N, C-alpha and C positions, 0 to 999 in steps of 0.2 A: 504493500500500500504506500502511496505517496499522499501527503497532506499538504495542501496549499494554504497559506495564511495571507489574506489580503490586508494590506496596511501593517505588515510585520515590522516596520521600522520604528513604530511608536513603542512606548513602555509596555502596554498590554500585549501588543503583537509580538514583541521580543520575548516576553515571558512565556506565552503559549508556544511559540516556536521552539525555544530552547528546551522546554520541558518535554515536548513531544520528541524532539530530536534525541534527547538524552536517553530515551528508552529504545532507540535504534530505528525509529521510523523516519524515512526520508521526508524532509520538510522543504517545500519550495517557498523561500522567503520572498514575498511579493511586495512591490512598491510601485508607485506611479512611474518612477524612474529606475531603470536597471542599475545605474551607477550607485544610487542610494541603497539598493538592496545589497549590492556587492560590499559597500562600506559596512553595512550592518552585519553581514556574515563575517567579515574580517574582525569586527569589534567583538562579536560573541565568541568566536574561536580564540581570539586573543585573551578574552576574560577567563575562558575555561581551557587552557592549553593542554591539560592532561586528559581531555575527553575527546572521543571520536564522535563529533556531531555531524550527522549526514545532512548538511544543508546544500541546497541549490539556489543561488540567487536568480531572481527573475523579475519581470514586471508583473503587474496584477493579472494580465491575461495568461501569462505562463503559470501563475499560481492557480488560476481558475481551471486549468486543465488537469489538475491533480484529481485523485479519486474522491477525496472529501475535502471540503473547503471551509475555512474559518474566516469570518468577517470580523477583523479586529480594528477597523478604522474607528475614529471618533463617530459618534452617532449621527452627527449632521452631515457626514460625508459618506455614509453607508449606501444610500440610494444612488447617488451619482457614481459611486464606485462600481456597484453591481449591474447597473442598467445596461452598459455596453457589453456586459459579459453574460447576458441571459442565455445565449446559445451554448456557450462553454459550460454553464452551470446546470443546464437542463438534465433532469434525471438524477442529480447528485444530492447527497446530504450537504446542506449548507448550514453551518453553525453561526448563529447570531449571538454575540456577546456584548453588544453595545448597550449603553444606558443613556437615555435622554435626561440630561440634567443641566443645571446652570447655577451660578452663584447669585444669591440674593442677600445683599449686605455681607455679613460674615459667614452665612450658612450656605451649604449646598442643598438645592431643592430639586425635586423631580419635575420634569416637563412631560406632558401627555401629548404625544403626536396625534394628528387627526385620526390615525388608524387605531389608536389606543396603546400601541407599543412599537418599538423598533422592529421586533421580530415579525409582527403582523405586517408591517410596512414592507419588509423584505419578502414575505410570502406573497404579497400582492404584486411586487415588482418582478418576482421570479415564480410565476405560476406553475412552471414545470419542474421546479426544484422541491426538495424535501427539507423544510426549514425546521431546525431544532434550536431552541434557546439553551445556552449553557455558559458557564465561566463568568457570570455577571458579578459575583461578589468576592472575587479573589484579588487582594491587593497586589498590584503589578510588581512592586519592588521585592517584597518577600517571596512572592511566587517565582520570580525569576532567579532565585538563589538556589543553585543546584546542590550546594553543600548543606543546606538546612531545609528539608522538605516542609512545605506548608501543610498542616493538618486541617482539613476542611471538608465539608460536604458541598457538593455542587448540585444545585437545583437545576434539573433539566425539564424542558417542556416541549411538546410538539404533537402534531396530529397524525404523524406517520409512524406506525408501530415499528417497522423495520429501521427507520432512521433513529428513533429513540434508542432502540437496542444497540445500534452501532455506536452511537455517541456514549451510551452508558458503558459499553465495553472499553472504549478509549479512556474515559475518565477513570475507570477503576484500575487501569494499568499505570496511571500516573502516580508517582510516589506521594503518599499522604492524603490522596483524594478519594472520595466515595461519591458515586452518583446516586442522587435521590430524585425519583420521578415526582413531578409536581403538577401533572395534568397536561392538558392540551395547550395550544398556543394562546388560548384565552387567559392562561395563568401568567403570561409574559408581562402583562401590565403590572401586576403586583410584584413580580420578581424584579423587574427593572426599577420600579419606584422605590424599592427597599434600599437600593445602593446608596443614595445620598444620605440616608440615615446611618448606614454603616460608616460612611466617610466622616460624618460628624462624630460618631463614637470614637473613631480613631483619632480625630483631631483633638477632641476634648480630653481623652485619656492618654494621648501621645503613645499610641500603640498601633498594631496592625491586626485588628480583630478580623476573624473570618467566621463563617456560620458552621456550627455543629448542631445536628438535630438529635435529640435524645429519644429513647423509647422505640426505636426501629428494631425489628427482629434481626437477629444475626443471620447473615447470608450463608 
């Protein structure tokens, strides 16, 4: 399997790319510009010189040709990024991890897109793709640290059963993470809107809190 990451040059994109590559899956590091993707690959390999990270730099179209694709762009650039890639993404699992939010005074607050969530907006823009929401609540800095795995649950949501299963298997392979199904794409609104609250928790307590859900049966 090859996994493509659109917008892999930002903090969230780098974190998801390096974690997936660290378990031996080839990752196509996508960016609007190939040169920026090449710089990011060089930076990540330089940061973790003792690890064999199977990266391939490419533009976003190259990343969209992978078997599974993660959209790691900022929320307000997600639609403009995927729109020209609709044909490349047709039939594939596309993971939405963006959160619509903005700063209001000192606080981070959620925004509600006209579609209700970024994940649903992507589903409308990519009607032939299988959209799954995941990775919304992972702090990019700590998650990108390969030496100290982040212990967290990852809420995933989607309307495609096979797509949910595929993303759940991927999440469960990543160190410290556990996939927790949270319903269909209708749940994406609540999942995305929770992120600003977690950011405020982290700001106020000067930490990097993540979600852990108690009471689930042992797998």
